[in-house]
One Martini backbone bead per residue (centre of mass of N, CA, C, O) as a GRO file, in nm:
protein
  107
    1UNK     BB    1   1.905  -0.180 -11.234
    2UNK     BB    2   1.835  -0.316 -10.930
    3UNK     BB    3   1.554  -0.287 -10.741
    4UNK     BB    4   1.618  -0.461 -10.490
    5UNK     BB    5   1.885  -0.320 -10.419
    6UNK     BB    6   1.770  -0.036 -10.384
    7UNK     BB    7   1.569  -0.106 -10.157
    8UNK     BB    8   1.777  -0.217  -9.956
    9UNK     BB    9   1.948   0.045  -9.928
   10UNK     BB   10   1.716   0.221  -9.825
   11UNK     BB   11   1.657   0.058  -9.569
   12UNK     BB   12   1.940   0.081  -9.447
   13UNK     BB   13   1.943   0.392  -9.415
   14UNK     BB   14   1.683   0.425  -9.239
   15UNK     BB   15   1.776   0.240  -9.007
   16UNK     BB   16   2.023   0.412  -8.921
   17UNK     BB   17   1.860   0.667  -8.840
   18UNK     BB   18   1.699   0.547  -8.607
   19UNK     BB   19   1.938   0.473  -8.422
   20UNK     BB   20   2.058   0.768  -8.394
   21UNK     BB   21   1.794   0.899  -8.247
   22UNK     BB   22   1.857   0.688  -8.008
   23UNK     BB   23   1.953   0.855  -7.703
   24UNK     BB   24   2.000   0.644  -7.415
   25UNK     BB   25   2.126   0.675  -7.101
   26UNK     BB   26   2.231   0.471  -6.816
   27UNK     BB   27   2.227   0.524  -6.460
   28UNK     BB   28   2.330   0.344  -6.172
   29UNK     BB   29   2.206   0.337  -5.833
   30UNK     BB   30   2.245   0.379  -5.484
   31UNK     BB   31   2.169   0.523  -5.180
   32UNK     BB   32   2.482   0.437  -5.058
   33UNK     BB   33   2.657   0.600  -5.232
   34UNK     BB   34   2.944   0.736  -5.269
   35UNK     BB   35   3.078   1.040  -5.347
   36UNK     BB   36   3.292   0.961  -5.559
   37UNK     BB   37   3.104   0.791  -5.737
   38UNK     BB   38   2.913   1.025  -5.802
   39UNK     BB   39   3.121   1.208  -5.940
   40UNK     BB   40   3.180   1.014  -6.173
   41UNK     BB   41   2.888   0.999  -6.281
   42UNK     BB   42   2.858   1.303  -6.336
   43UNK     BB   43   3.079   1.318  -6.547
   44UNK     BB   44   2.942   1.121  -6.744
   45UNK     BB   45   2.681   1.281  -6.780
   46UNK     BB   46   2.812   1.533  -6.901
   47UNK     BB   47   2.925   1.389  -7.147
   48UNK     BB   48   2.654   1.293  -7.263
   49UNK     BB   49   2.519   1.578  -7.286
   50UNK     BB   50   2.737   1.701  -7.483
   51UNK     BB   51   2.660   1.472  -7.706
   52UNK     BB   52   2.319   1.459  -7.693
   53UNK     BB   53   2.217   1.285  -7.460
   54UNK     BB   54   2.015   1.104  -7.279
   55UNK     BB   55   1.945   1.065  -6.917
   56UNK     BB   56   1.908   0.786  -6.698
   57UNK     BB   57   1.838   0.778  -6.351
   58UNK     BB   58   1.888   0.496  -6.143
   59UNK     BB   59   1.731   0.370  -5.841
   60UNK     BB   60   1.794   0.099  -5.622
   61UNK     BB   61   1.585  -0.084  -5.401
   62UNK     BB   62   1.673  -0.294  -5.117
   63UNK     BB   63   1.491  -0.395  -4.885
   64UNK     BB   64   1.542  -0.158  -4.636
   65UNK     BB   65   1.571   0.081  -4.845
   66UNK     BB   66   1.263   0.139  -4.909
   67UNK     BB   67   1.221   0.328  -4.645
   68UNK     BB   68   1.455   0.541  -4.792
   69UNK     BB   69   1.354   0.740  -5.034
   70UNK     BB   70   1.449   1.025  -4.941
   71UNK     BB   71   1.751   0.983  -5.007
   72UNK     BB   72   1.716   0.945  -5.314
   73UNK     BB   73   1.579   1.216  -5.377
   74UNK     BB   74   1.807   1.394  -5.268
   75UNK     BB   75   2.030   1.286  -5.456
   76UNK     BB   76   1.891   1.361  -5.727
   77UNK     BB   77   1.873   1.666  -5.666
   78UNK     BB   78   2.181   1.717  -5.645
   79UNK     BB   79   2.246   1.623  -5.930
   80UNK     BB   80   2.066   1.834  -6.073
   81UNK     BB   81   2.224   2.082  -5.967
   82UNK     BB   82   2.501   2.002  -6.103
   83UNK     BB   83   2.344   1.992  -6.408
   84UNK     BB   84   2.230   2.280  -6.491
   85UNK     BB   85   2.446   2.369  -6.720
   86UNK     BB   86   2.383   2.094  -6.920
   87UNK     BB   87   2.083   2.035  -6.799
   88UNK     BB   88   1.742   1.907  -6.803
   89UNK     BB   89   1.463   1.824  -6.631
   90UNK     BB   90   1.206   1.618  -6.747
   91UNK     BB   91   1.198   1.400  -6.508
   92UNK     BB   92   1.122   1.372  -6.212
   93UNK     BB   93   1.141   1.214  -5.940
   94UNK     BB   94   1.034   0.865  -5.967
   95UNK     BB   95   0.824   0.607  -5.856
   96UNK     BB   96   0.873   0.246  -5.946
   97UNK     BB   97   0.833   0.060  -5.713
   98UNK     BB   98   1.182  -0.010  -5.647
   99UNK     BB   99   1.219   0.247  -5.826
  100UNK     BB  100   1.420   0.535  -5.917
  101UNK     BB  101   1.371   0.815  -6.145
  102UNK     BB  102   1.551   1.021  -6.397
  103UNK     BB  103   1.531   1.275  -6.659
  104UNK     BB  104   1.787   1.401  -6.882
  105UNK     BB  105   1.845   1.685  -7.087
  106UNK     BB  106   1.981   1.875  -7.305
  107UNK     BB  107   2.029   2.225  -7.378
   0.00000   0.00000   0.00000
């Protein structure tokens, strides 16, 4: 048996395992997103959480929206309340520059 081929196959298997362990899905929102669009995104988040993926919800503020970060925080908190049965908030809504994000992990 060729040792080089054996080593290559071993590296290939371990590389595949690393990729499978990294499950992070990202959902992007804006502060003035309509209710129906938010409901669709919440359904997708529930699907991701039931599959065992972590979900990062990002909210992007542009221009004059930056002065209304309280709307974004309230929206992320309502989304977290809707997802209480399927997920747990790992990182509470946090502002970084012009973005607001929250991380949810499955129960």
